[in-house]
TIDREN-854351 format. One record per residue (C-alpha): x, y, z; residue in three letters; residue number from 1. Coordinates in nm, 2 decimals. Layout:
<sites>
     east    north       up    aa     i
        X        Y        Z   Ala   NUM
...
</sites>
This chain:
<sites>
     east    north       up    aa     i
    11.05    12.19    11.83   Met     1
    11.41    12.14    11.99   Arg     2
    11.68    12.24    11.69   Asp     3
    11.88    11.87    11.83   Asn     4
    11.62    11.68    11.77   Ser     5
    11.64    11.80    11.37   Ile     6
    11.95    11.71    11.41   Glu     7
    11.97    11.37    11.60   Glu     8
    11.68    11.27    11.31   Val     9
    11.91    11.37    10.99   Lys    10
    12.25    11.22    11.18   Ser    11
    12.05    10.85    11.24   Arg    12
    11.87    10.84    10.88   Cys    13
    12.16    10.81    10.61   Asp    14
    12.04    11.00    10.26   Ile    15
    12.14    10.69    10.07   Val    16
    11.91    10.42    10.28   Asp    17
    11.60    10.64    10.26   Val    18
    11.61    10.75     9.88   Ile    19
    11.70    10.38     9.82   Gly    20
    11.37    10.25     9.91   Arg    21
    11.23    10.51     9.69   Glu    22
    11.45    10.54     9.34   Val    23
    11.74    10.30     9.23   Glu    24
    12.02    10.40     9.29   Leu    25
    12.36    10.30     9.11   Lys    26
    12.75    10.42     9.28   Arg    27
    12.86    10.65     9.07   Ala    28
    13.22    10.78     9.18   Gly    29
    13.18    10.90     9.53   Ser    30
    12.82    10.95     9.51   Asn    31
    12.47    10.76     9.39   Tyr    32
    12.28    10.83     9.10   Lys    33
    11.92    10.73     8.99   Gly    34
    11.63    10.88     8.74   Leu    35
    11.43    11.16     8.94   Cys    36
    11.13    11.08     9.14   Pro    37
    11.05    11.43     9.02   Phe    38
    11.06    11.44     8.71   His    39
    11.05    11.19     8.39   Lys    40
    11.38    11.13     8.25   Glu    41
    11.55    10.85     8.06   Lys    42
    11.90    10.91     8.16   Thr    43
    11.98    10.97     8.52   Pro    44
    12.05    11.28     8.63   Ser    45
    11.92    11.24     9.01   Phe    46
    12.27    11.24     9.23   Val    47
    12.24    11.16     9.58   Val    48
    12.55    11.25     9.83   Ser    49
    12.69    11.02    10.11   Glu    50
    12.94    11.27    10.24   Asp    51
    12.69    11.53    10.24   Lys    52
    12.40    11.41    10.25   Gln    53
    12.18    11.61    10.03   Ile    54
    12.03    11.55     9.69   Phe    55
    12.03    11.69     9.38   Thr    56
    11.88    11.70     9.05   Cys    57
    12.07    11.82     8.75   Phe    58
    11.75    11.78     8.55   Gly    59
    11.47    11.97     8.75   Cys    60
    11.64    12.12     9.04   Gly    61
    11.53    11.94     9.31   Ala    62
    11.73    11.95     9.62   Thr    63
    11.75    11.94     9.99   Gly    64
    11.85    11.67    10.28   Asp    65
    11.71    11.41    10.35   Val    66
    11.40    11.61    10.55   Ile    67
    11.30    11.81    10.26   Glu    68
    11.32    11.46    10.05   Phe    69
    11.04    11.30    10.22   Glu    70
    10.85    11.60    10.24   Gln    71
    10.89    11.62     9.87   Lys    72
    10.83    11.20     9.78   Tyr    73
    10.55    11.18    10.02   Tyr    74
    10.42    11.51     9.99   Asn    75
    10.47    11.60    10.42   Leu    76
    10.47    11.97    10.55   Asp    77
    10.82    11.99    10.80   Phe    78
    10.63    11.81    11.13   Met    79
    10.53    11.55    10.98   Glu    80
    10.84    11.46    10.76   Ala    81
    11.04    11.49    11.03   Leu    82
    10.82    11.22    11.25   Glu    83
    10.81    10.98    10.98   Lys    84
    11.22    10.94    10.99   Leu    85
    11.16    10.98    11.35   Ala    86
    10.97    10.71    11.41   Ser    87
    11.19    10.52    11.17   Glu    88
    11.47    10.56    11.37   Cys    89
    11.40    10.52    11.67   Gly    90
    11.42    10.89    11.75   Val    91
    11.19    11.09    12.08   Thr    92
    11.10    11.42    11.90   Ile    93
    11.23    11.70    12.19   Glu    94
    10.94    11.98    12.15   His    95
    11.03    12.32    12.28   Gly    96
    10.68    12.38    12.36   Arg    97
    10.33    12.27    12.25   Gly    98
    10.30    11.96    12.52   Gly    99
    10.48    11.66    12.63   Asp   100
    10.62    11.50    12.35   Thr   101
    10.61    11.14    12.56   Ser   102
    10.26    11.18    12.72   Asp   103
    10.16    11.16    12.29   Arg   104
    10.41    10.89    12.21   Glu   105
    10.23    10.69    12.48   Glu   106
     9.88    10.75    12.39   Leu   107
     9.98    10.70    12.01   Tyr   108
    10.11    10.36    12.20   Arg   109
     9.74    10.30    12.31   Ile   110
     9.53    10.35    12.01   Asn   111
     9.78    10.10    11.80   Arg   112
     9.76     9.90    12.09   Glu   113
     9.34     9.93    12.05   Ala   114
     9.33     9.81    11.72   Ala   115
     9.56     9.51    11.76   Lys   116
     9.27     9.43    11.93   Phe   117
     9.03     9.49    11.79   Phe   118
     9.14     9.42    11.43   Tyr   119
     9.25     9.07    11.59   Thr   120
     8.86     9.01    11.73   Ala   121
     8.79     9.12    11.37   Phe   122
     8.89     8.81    11.24   Arg   123
     8.81     8.52    11.56   Arg   124
     8.49     8.38    11.38   Ala   125
     8.23     8.43    11.36   Pro   126
     8.16     8.73    11.48   Asn   127
     7.89     9.02    11.30   Lys   128
     8.17     9.29    11.24   Gly   129
     8.31     9.04    10.98   Ala   130
     7.91     8.92    10.87   Glu   131
     7.84     9.31    10.84   Tyr   132
     8.15     9.35    10.58   Met   133
     8.10     9.08    10.39   Lys   134
     7.77     9.15    10.28   Gly   135
     7.88     9.50    10.14   Arg   136
     8.15     9.28     9.97   Glu   137
     8.42     9.45    10.08   Ile   138
     8.72     9.18    10.02   Gly   139
     9.02     9.03    10.30   Glu   140
     9.30     9.23    10.10   Asp   141
     9.12     9.57    10.17   Ile   142
     8.98     9.51    10.52   Leu   143
     9.34     9.45    10.60   Lys   144
     9.45     9.74    10.43   Lys   145
     9.27     9.94    10.63   Phe   146
     9.31     9.74    10.93   Gly   147
     8.95     9.78    11.00   Ile   148
     8.82     9.55    11.30   Gly   149
     8.56     9.48    11.50   Tyr   150
     8.49     9.54    11.93   Ala   151
     8.25     9.29    12.06   Asp   152
     7.94     9.35    12.26   Glu   153
     8.12     9.32    12.59   Asn   154
     8.12     9.64    12.86   Trp   155
     8.52     9.60    12.89   Asp   156
     8.69     9.41    12.70   Ser   157
     8.90     9.64    12.56   Leu   158
     8.99     9.86    12.88   Tyr   159
     9.05     9.50    13.07   Asn   160
     9.28     9.42    12.73   Tyr   161
     9.47     9.79    12.79   Leu   162
     9.48     9.74    13.15   Lys   163
     9.68     9.43    13.16   Gly   164
     9.90     9.60    12.94   Leu   165
     9.96     9.87    13.16   Gly   166
     9.81    10.14    13.03   Phe   167
     9.66    10.43    13.28   Pro   168
     9.27    10.47    13.34   Asp   169
     9.34    10.85    13.26   Asp   170
     9.50    10.82    12.91   Lys   171
     9.26    10.58    12.80   Met   172
     8.99    10.80    12.90   Leu   173
     9.20    11.12    12.77   Lys   174
     9.13    10.92    12.40   Leu   175
     8.78    10.83    12.46   Gly   176
     8.84    10.44    12.41   Leu   177
     8.62    10.43    12.74   Ile   178
     8.38    10.60    12.96   Ser   179
     8.36    10.61    13.35   Phe   180
     8.03    10.63    13.52   Ser   181
     7.90    10.45    13.82   Lys   182
     8.21    10.39    13.97   Gly   183
     8.30    10.19    13.66   Lys   184
     8.50    10.20    13.34   Tyr   185
     8.36    10.02    13.04   Tyr   186
     8.41    10.02    12.68   Asp   187
     8.30    10.36    12.46   Lys   188
     8.34    10.16    12.17   Phe   189
     8.10     9.82    12.19   Arg   190
     7.96     9.58    11.87   Asp   191
     8.08     9.80    11.63   Arg   192
     8.29     9.77    11.33   Val   193
     8.60     9.99    11.39   Met   194
     8.78    10.18    11.12   Phe   195
     9.12    10.28    11.27   Pro   196
     9.21    10.66    11.21   Ile   197
     9.53    10.71    11.06   Ile   198
     9.78    11.08    10.93   Asn   199
     9.99    11.10    10.70   Thr   200
    10.28    11.03    10.93   Gly   201
    10.11    10.63    11.00   Gly   202
    10.02    10.74    11.34   Lys   203
     9.71    10.56    11.48   Ile   204
     9.52    10.93    11.62   Ile   205
     9.23    10.79    11.64   Gly   206
     8.83    10.51    11.55   Phe   207
     8.56    10.55    11.37   Gly   208
     8.24    10.31    11.48   Gly   209
     8.00    10.22    11.29   Arg   210
     7.73    10.00    11.45   Ala   211
     7.58     9.70    11.38   Ile   212
     7.20     9.73    11.39   Gly   213
     6.97    10.04    11.40   Asp   214
     7.20    10.14    11.74   Val   215
     7.21    10.50    11.77   Met   216
     7.44    10.73    11.69   Pro   217
     7.48    10.56    11.31   Lys   218
     7.86    10.56    11.30   Tyr   219
     8.06    10.65    11.67   Leu   220
     8.38    10.87    11.63   Asn   221
     8.72    10.92    11.89   Ser   222
     8.65    11.19    12.08   Gln   223
     8.93    11.51    12.00   Glu   224
     9.25    11.46    12.23   Ser   225
     9.61    11.63    12.18   Ser   226
     9.71    11.33    11.89   Val   227
     9.32    11.33    11.70   Phe   228
     9.17    11.72    11.57   Met   229
     8.90    11.61    11.36   Lys   230
     8.88    11.93    11.12   Lys   231
     9.29    11.87    11.06   Asn   232
     9.26    11.50    10.95   Asn   233
     9.10    11.31    10.62   Leu   234
     9.02    10.90    10.66   Tyr   235
     9.23    10.65    10.36   Gly   236
     9.45    11.00    10.34   Leu   237
     9.76    10.80    10.42   Asn   238
     9.67    10.54    10.18   Leu   239
     9.51    10.76     9.91   Thr   240
     9.75    11.07     9.88   Arg   241
    10.07    10.92     9.66   Gln   242
     9.74    10.85     9.40   Glu   243
     9.63    11.21     9.47   Ile   244
     9.96    11.36     9.36   Ser   245
     9.95    11.15     9.05   Lys   246
     9.60    11.19     8.95   Glu   247
     9.61    11.54     9.03   Asn   248
     9.25    11.52     9.17   Ser   249
     9.09    11.41     9.46   Ala   250
     8.73    11.28     9.52   Val   251
     8.60    11.37     9.86   Ile   252
     8.37    11.16    10.03   Val   253
     8.10    11.11    10.36   Glu   254
     8.23    10.81    10.51   Gly   255
     8.44    10.52    10.57   Tyr   256
     8.23    10.32    10.34   Met   257
     8.21    10.56    10.07   Asp   258
     8.64    10.57    10.12   Val   259
     8.66    10.18    10.15   Ile   260
     8.44    10.11     9.92   Gly   261
     8.59    10.32     9.59   Leu   262
     8.94    10.20     9.65   Tyr   263
     8.90     9.82     9.64   Gln   264
     8.62     9.98     9.30   Gly   265
     8.94    10.08     9.14   Gly   266
     8.96    10.51     9.23   Val   267
     9.22    10.51     9.47   Arg   268
     9.27    10.93     9.51   Asn   269
     8.99    10.97     9.71   Val   270
     8.93    11.05    10.13   Ser   271
     8.62    11.10    10.32   Ala   272
     8.62    11.42    10.62   Ser   273
     8.55    11.31    10.97   Leu   274
     8.21    11.33    11.07   Gly   275
     8.17    11.68    11.04   Thr   276
     8.18    11.92    10.77   Ala   277
     8.47    12.04    10.57   Leu   278
     8.70    12.22    10.76   Thr   279
     8.94    12.51    10.65   Asp   280
     9.23    12.26    10.79   Ser   281
     9.13    12.01    10.52   Gln   282
     9.09    12.21    10.24   Ala   283
     9.46    12.33    10.34   Lys   284
     9.54    11.94    10.37   Leu   285
     9.43    11.79    10.06   Ile   286
     9.57    12.15     9.89   Lys   287
     9.93    12.01     9.93   Arg   288
     9.81    11.70     9.71   Tyr   289
     9.63    11.86     9.43   Thr   290
     9.44    12.14     9.33   Lys   291
     9.14    11.95     9.17   Asn   292
     8.89    11.86     9.39   Val   293
     8.52    11.64     9.35   Ile   294
     8.29    11.65     9.59   Leu   295
     8.09    11.35     9.61   Ser   296
     7.82    11.36     9.87   Tyr   297
     7.46    11.20     9.87   Asp   298
     7.22    11.36     9.72   Ala   299
     6.94    11.44    10.00   Asp   300
     6.92    11.76    10.17   Asp   301
     7.22    11.72    10.37   Ala   302
     7.42    11.62    10.14   Gly   303
     7.35    11.89     9.98   Arg   304
     7.41    12.14    10.21   Ala   305
     7.73    11.96    10.33   Ala   306
     7.81    12.02     9.95   Ala   307
     7.72    12.37     9.96   Leu   308
     7.95    12.46    10.22   Arg   309
     8.26    12.26    10.13   Gly   310
     8.28    12.41     9.80   Ile   311
     8.29    12.75     9.95   Asp   312
     8.56    12.62    10.21   Ile   313
     8.76    12.47     9.92   Leu   314
     8.74    12.73     9.66   His   315
     8.78    13.00     9.92   Gly   316
     9.10    12.83     9.94   Gln   317
     9.21    12.81     9.58   Gly   318
     9.08    12.47     9.46   Cys   319
     8.92    12.38     9.14   Arg   320
     8.60    12.28     9.29   Val   321
     8.37    12.05     9.19   Arg   322
     8.06    11.84     9.26   Val   323
     7.89    11.52     9.20   Leu   324
     7.52    11.37     9.34   His   325
     7.55    11.00     9.30   Val   326
     7.17    10.93     9.16   Thr   327
     7.19    10.55     9.03   Asp   328
     7.27    10.42     9.38   Gly   329
     7.28    10.57     9.74   Lys   330
     7.61    10.64     9.78   Asp   331
     7.92    10.62     9.60   Pro   332
     8.03    10.30     9.72   Asp   333
     7.69    10.14     9.62   Glu   334
     7.71    10.28     9.31   Phe   335
     8.07    10.19     9.20   Ile   336
     7.95     9.85     9.35   Arg   337
     7.65     9.79     9.12   Lys   338
     7.81    10.04     8.81   Lys   339
     8.24     9.97     8.86   Gly   340
     8.50    10.17     8.80   Arg   341
     8.44    10.29     8.44   Gln   342
     8.09    10.42     8.52   Ala   343
     8.21    10.63     8.85   Phe   344
     8.45    10.80     8.61   Leu   345
     8.22    10.90     8.33   Asp   346
     8.00    11.04     8.61   Leu   347
     8.27    11.22     8.77   Thr   348
     8.31    11.44     8.43   Glu   349
     7.96    11.52     8.49   Thr   350
     8.03    11.70     8.79   Ala   351
     7.90    12.09     8.83   Leu   352
     8.21    12.35     8.91   Pro   353
     8.16    12.56     9.19   Tyr   354
     7.96    12.80     9.05   Ala   355
     7.74    12.63     8.80   Asp   356
     7.64    12.42     9.12   Tyr   357
     7.61    12.73     9.35   Lys   358
     7.36    12.90     9.08   Phe   359
     7.22    12.60     9.03   Asp   360
     7.15    12.53     9.36   Ala   361
     7.01    12.90     9.44   Ile   362
     6.80    12.88     9.11   Ser   363
     6.63    12.56     9.31   Arg   364
     6.59    12.78     9.61   Arg   365
     6.35    13.05     9.43   His   366
     6.03    13.03     9.16   Asp   367
     6.18    13.13     8.86   Met   368
     5.85    13.23     8.71   Asn   369
     5.79    13.49     9.02   Asp   370
     5.91    13.84     8.88   Thr   371
     6.00    13.90     9.27   Glu   372
     6.19    13.47     9.33   Glu   373
     6.34    13.60     9.04   Arg   374
     6.53    13.94     9.14   Leu   375
     6.64    13.78     9.48   Glu   376
     6.78    13.46     9.26   Phe   377
     6.99    13.80     9.10   Leu   378
     7.08    13.94     9.40   Lys   379
     7.20    13.60     9.48   Glu   380
     7.38    13.51     9.18   Ala   381
     7.58    13.83     9.19   Val   382
     7.70    13.76     9.48   Gly   383
     7.83    13.44     9.33   Val   384
     7.97    13.63     9.06   Leu   385
     8.21    13.86     9.26   Arg   386
     8.39    13.58     9.42   Thr   387
     8.49    13.45     9.12   Leu   388
     8.80    13.63     8.89   Ser   389
     8.72    13.89     8.63   Pro   390
     8.78    13.66     8.32   Val   391
     8.53    13.37     8.47   Glu   392
     8.25    13.58     8.62   Ala   393
     8.25    13.78     8.22   Asp   394
     8.22    13.42     8.12   Met   395
     7.92    13.33     8.41   Tyr   396
     7.72    13.68     8.33   Ile   397
     7.68    13.53     7.96   Arg   398
     7.58    13.17     8.11   Lys   399
     7.33    13.37     8.31   Leu   400
     7.21    13.56     8.06   Ser   401
     7.14    13.31     7.82   Ser   402
     7.05    13.01     8.09   Gly   403
     6.81    13.17     8.29   Tyr   404
     6.64    13.46     8.04   Asp   405
     6.79    13.77     8.24   Ile   406
     7.00    14.08     8.05   Ser   407
     7.32    14.08     8.05   Glu   408
     7.29    14.47     8.10   Gly   409
     7.12    14.38     8.39   Ala   410
     7.36    14.11     8.55   Ile   411
     7.63    14.38     8.49   Arg   412
     7.41    14.72     8.62   Lys   413
     7.34    14.45     8.99   Glu   414
     7.70    14.38     9.01   Met   415
     7.82    14.75     9.02   Ala   416
     7.57    14.87     9.25   Glu   417
     7.65    14.59     9.48   Thr   418
     8.04    14.64     9.65   Glu   419
     8.32    14.61     9.36   Ser   420
     8.59    14.34     9.36   Gly   421
     8.58    13.98     9.44   Pro   422
     8.66    13.95     9.85   Pro   423
     8.98    13.85     9.94   Asp   424
     8.97    13.50     9.92   Arg   425
     9.11    13.33    10.26   Lys   426
     9.45    13.21    10.14   Arg   427
     9.65    12.92    10.25   Ala   428
     9.92    12.96    10.57   Ser   429
    10.10    12.60    10.67   Arg   430
    10.26    12.72    11.06   Glu   431
    10.57    12.65    11.08   Glu   432
    10.64    12.42    11.45   His   433
    10.98    12.44    11.52   Val   434
    11.13    12.67    11.77   Asp   435
    11.52    12.79    11.63   Ile   436
    11.70    13.01    11.84   Pro   437
    11.77    13.33    11.79   Met   438
    12.01    13.45    11.59   Gly   439
    12.26    13.70    11.64   Arg   440
    12.06    13.88    11.34   Leu   441
    11.73    13.87    11.46   Glu   442
    11.89    14.06    11.79   Lys   443
    12.07    14.31    11.64   Asn   444
    11.75    14.44    11.42   Ile   445
    11.54    14.44    11.74   Ile   446
    11.84    14.60    11.90   Lys   447
    11.84    14.94    11.63   Val   448
    11.43    14.89    11.59   Leu   449
    11.38    14.94    11.99   Ile   450
    11.69    15.23    11.97   Thr   451
    11.53    15.40    11.67   Glu   452
    11.16    15.31    11.54   Ser   453
    11.18    15.52    11.25   Arg   454
    11.37    15.22    11.06   Phe   455
    11.07    15.01    11.15   Tyr   456
    10.96    15.19    10.83   Glu   457
    11.14    14.97    10.64   Arg   458
    11.02    14.64    10.80   Ala   459
    10.95    14.44    10.45   Gly   460
    11.36    14.48    10.42   Glu   461
    11.41    14.26    10.76   Phe   462
    11.15    14.05    10.84   Thr   463
    11.30    13.73    10.61   Ala   464
    11.55    13.75    10.87   Ala   465
    11.33    13.62    11.14   Phe   466
    11.34    13.26    11.12   Glu   467
    11.29    13.21    11.50   Ser   468
    10.96    13.14    11.70   Thr   469
    11.01    13.43    11.95   Asp   470
    11.17    13.65    11.73   Gly   471
    10.87    13.64    11.54   Lys   472
    10.69    13.61    11.83   Ala   473
    10.84    13.97    11.87   Ile   474
    10.77    14.17    11.57   Leu   475
    10.40    14.06    11.58   Lys   476
    10.45    14.28    11.92   Ala   477
    10.63    14.53    11.82   Met   478
    10.39    14.56    11.55   Asp   479
    10.07    14.57    11.71   Arg   480
    10.23    14.86    11.97   Val   481
    10.43    15.07    11.70   Tyr   482
    10.36    15.45    11.64   Glu   483
    10.45    15.66    11.39   Arg   484
    10.74    15.88    11.57   Gly   485
    10.75    15.79    11.91   Lys   486
    11.03    15.52    12.00   Glu   487
    10.87    15.20    12.12   Phe   488
    10.74    15.13    12.47   Asp   489
    10.95    14.85    12.59   Ile   490
    10.70    14.74    12.85   Asn   491
    10.43    14.71    12.56   Leu   492
    10.58    14.50    12.39   Ile   493
    10.67    14.28    12.63   Leu   494
    10.25    14.25    12.79   Asp   495
    10.19    14.10    12.44   Asn   496
    10.41    13.84    12.42   Leu   497
    10.42    13.48    12.61   Asp   498
    10.67    13.38    12.88   Glu   499
    10.92    13.22    12.62   Ser   500
    10.93    13.52    12.41   Ala   501
    10.92    13.79    12.66   Ala   502
    11.23    13.60    12.86   Glu   503
    11.40    13.66    12.45   Ala   504
    11.33    14.02    12.49   Met   505
    11.42    14.08    12.81   Lys   506
    11.79    13.96    12.76   Asn   507
    11.83    14.10    12.42   Ile   508
    11.72    14.43    12.63   Asp   509
    11.98    14.40    12.93   Cys   510
    12.27    14.31    12.64   Asp   511
    12.20    14.65    12.50   Met   512
    12.48    14.82    12.34   Leu   513
    12.46    15.18    12.26   Pro   514
    12.36    15.17    11.91   Val   515
    12.59    15.52    11.78   Gly   516
    12.55    15.51    11.39   Asp   517
    12.19    15.43    11.39   Gly   518
    12.14    15.42    11.01   Gln   519
    12.51    15.20    10.97   Lys   520
    12.42    14.99    11.17   Met   521
    12.09    14.90    11.02   Phe   522
    12.23    14.88    10.68   Glu   523
    12.47    14.65    10.79   Asp   524
    12.22    14.45    10.96   Cys   525
    12.02    14.46    10.61   Leu   526
    12.40    14.36    10.46   Asp   527
    12.44    14.08    10.68   Ala   528
    12.13    13.89    10.56   Met   529
    12.20    13.92    10.19   Lys   530
    12.53    13.75    10.28   Ile   531
    12.36    13.50    10.48   Glu   532
    12.15    13.43    10.17   Lys   533
    12.41    13.45     9.96   Leu   534
    12.68    13.21    10.19   Gln   535
    12.38    12.97    10.16   Lys   536
    12.36    12.93     9.79   Lys   537
    12.73    12.93     9.78   Glu   538
    12.74    12.61     9.97   Lys   539
    12.46    12.47     9.77   Leu   540
    12.66    12.59     9.45   Leu   541
    12.97    12.38     9.60   Thr   542
    12.83    12.11     9.66   Asp   543
    12.63    12.06     9.33   Lys   544
    12.99    12.09     9.20   Ile   545
    13.16    11.83     9.37   Thr   546
    12.81    11.59     9.33   Met   547
    12.82    11.69     8.94   Ala   548
    13.08    11.40     8.81   Glu   549
    13.00    11.21     8.45   Gly   550
    12.77    11.53     8.43   Met   551
    12.72    11.75     8.07   Asp   552
    13.06    11.98     8.05   Asp   553
    12.80    12.28     8.00   Gln   554
    12.63    12.19     8.30   Val   555
    12.93    12.18     8.47   Val   556
    13.05    12.54     8.33   Lys   557
    12.70    12.68     8.42   Gly   558
    12.76    12.56     8.78   Leu   559
    13.11    12.76     8.79   Phe   560
    13.03    13.10     8.63   Glu   561
    12.75    13.07     8.89   Glu   562
    12.99    13.06     9.17   Leu   563
    13.22    13.29     9.05   Ser   564
    12.90    13.55     9.04   Asp   565
    12.79    13.48     9.41   Thr   566
    13.13    13.51     9.56   Arg   567
    13.19    13.85     9.41   Ser   568
    12.84    13.93     9.51   Glu   569
    12.96    13.86     9.89   Ile   570
    13.30    14.01     9.88   Ser   571
    13.17    14.30     9.74   Ser   572
    12.89    14.34    10.03   Leu   573
    13.20    14.24    10.31   Arg   574
    13.42    14.53    10.15   Lys   575
    13.10    14.80    10.22   Arg   576
    13.05    14.70    10.59   Gly   577
    13.41    14.79    10.64   His   578
</sites>
């Protein structure tokens, strides 16, 4: 995404107005003060500067610009926060690569109009959609909150409506709102209760349609498109993410009605996967808000199989996961209608932790009275133990021993005879989708590496300097072709780059100057990195000092001392460069 789009959003969104929607701010000299939204406090230490367009808390240390506030307050990633603010202030985000933004915005508009159409049809009595939801005892306030709609029985109601608004057929087809057959366009969703799927940035990205009666499939989802990837989204999270953060716990259920039913019943830290098995991307998404996850799936074979897949995914992403199978009622929606909120919360206390659920599932597959079956159970159980930390594994070895009448020695011996050590857990990585131009420091480091590849051995010292998409791509390409003791072959590097990064690489090569003393230039680059980091710190400290009106004298004194030390470090590094 182009840098100027970010600056345009920042310039149009006044930080005082944005933060003032969520925090009660009062004028304090040239700044504004309020109670920090990120930690509990009785005396305001949260300061917002209108001049500098930044916020800082002198209590917990939170600080940043308007985009960083949105990220932190709403638990959004960078792009979600940026798109949210852009939508509010009327900025069209320009992407350097990754698709035509105007095309995506038109798809969002089509989905928004389709949602309005379904919403209006639902409230045009009488209709089977409204009757169905009435039978499920869902109140009007909840129906409105989730934007529930109805697709009527006609073959082309939505198509004619969207066509009348001037939307092209190919875009409607791309979103899966219509289909084409025998020379005619017709609505994909007919005679279904419609559930808009909304991302955490507030945009309608797709729909789920629940058939009324025995029509198959029972649930029909929008097809995937440039604005809708099922694996990257969770239903209801746009409404429930703050409650999930507040409770520091999430209940993940199977379907739309489970989310709506629990939400109406007062359990609001809830979300659902979109008709597919839980994915790594969904686990990463939920982990932004909490590491504590309860999977509440149906107790049938399909629900248990989905739970087993889900807990492996969540455990692999570092979540503390438990499993709850509702038995008194078909699903969480039915249970909470019958028993109420407290009964469901009490039930969650009985949810089985990851390892307990895995061992229980393994034991269900084996006859524990048969010697051969017990041996198979032990081998599979050891596989689970190896995914645990040493402390957890030790605890569960004792638990397995007493619960399944297998000696601790046998379990430990089986573990020792298999590959030692737990497998590496997959770690969540959040890709930044912002194209930052290559800076001079990145270019200089690449020049040094091309001239003297021996410095690549010290990659750990300079990789942090690479923030641009092209710069990172060049480093990755260098890593793929690097051979100790040999200089880099530029053509091999270019073969491993996309068009943009290859062009950037060629420009560096064209501008190549004789490096001369490679060692000195390399050390100068490292010093420049440190100076750049210290200068950012210097600016932040200066800003904090100007915002510290009325703060405790010791706080201000500490800031001045830290600023003095930072400036001394910068001065020392600059002298070394000369």
